N, C-alpha and C positions, 0 to 999 in steps of 0.2 A: 457614493458607494462606499461599498462594505470593508470594514478594517481588516477582514480576512479573506482569503483565498480558498474557494470549496475546488478538491480537483475528482474529477468524475472520471473513473477508472473502469476501461472495460477488463473485465474477470471471464478467463475461460477454462473449463475443467473438463473434461471428454469433450461430451456432444453441447454442454453446458454453455452458454454465453449470458454474462447481465452486466451490469454495470453497480459499483458504488461508490460512495458523493462522500468524500472526507474531505476534515482540513489534515493542512502538514501537520500538527500538533498531534492529531489521531496516531498520523504513520509513525508519527515519533515513539508517541505512548508503547503503542505494538512494537516496535522495534526494540524499546530498553525491554520489554519483559520479555522478547524473545532471545534478546541477546543474556541477560540473564537467567533464562528454566532451560534454555535450548542451546546455549553457544554459538549463536549466530554471529558470524562474523560481522562485526561493530561499525565496520569501513560500507557495510554493504547499503546502506539507506543514501540517499544525494543529500549533501549536504545544507545546512537550512543558510540562506542566503539572503542577507535583509534588504540591498541595497537594489531599487528596482523591483523589488519583490511581486509585482502587480502590473510591470509590462507585460504585454502578449505575447511577446516570444518566449520571456521568462518562463509563464505560467505554460505555457506550451513545451517548454523543454524538460520543464520540471514534470508535467503532466506524463511524458513519456518514461522518464526515470521513474518515476513509481510507477508506473504500470510496469516496465520491466523488471523492479524492485518485489514486486508478488508474487511476477512470475518466474522468478527466481528461486523465491521463498517455496513456492510448489513445486517447482521441481529436487527442491531437499526434502520436502515432504511427502514422496509420491504414494507410500500407505497410508500414513496417520497424519491428517494435519494437527497441527496442534490445539487446542480448544480457543484459545485467546484469537489466534490466525482466524479461524473457522468462523468465528464470531463476527470479527473485523467482515470477512469477506460476502458474509451474511448467510454461509452453506445452509442454513436452516431453513432459507426459504426459497433456495433454490434446487438443490442437490439432495436427492433424498436415498 
């Protein structure tokens, strides 16, 4: 078993849909940058839970929360997605 969980998050923008894979720490790093650069609400990211962090139900719940988090971010930037976010979402691979 691995010591960290990778979340596979579905992203959809317009007619494009794809999946990104990130650890929670990647989301945390992204969030820190967005909070400082774009004044995103720092409570938007689901909290890091330690206890039972790899239980299947918790992983599924967090995956959903992270999906909602990303969709919320995309709604906040309808015109120009911040570079740090577009990189995180692999826009360069999918949306031209």
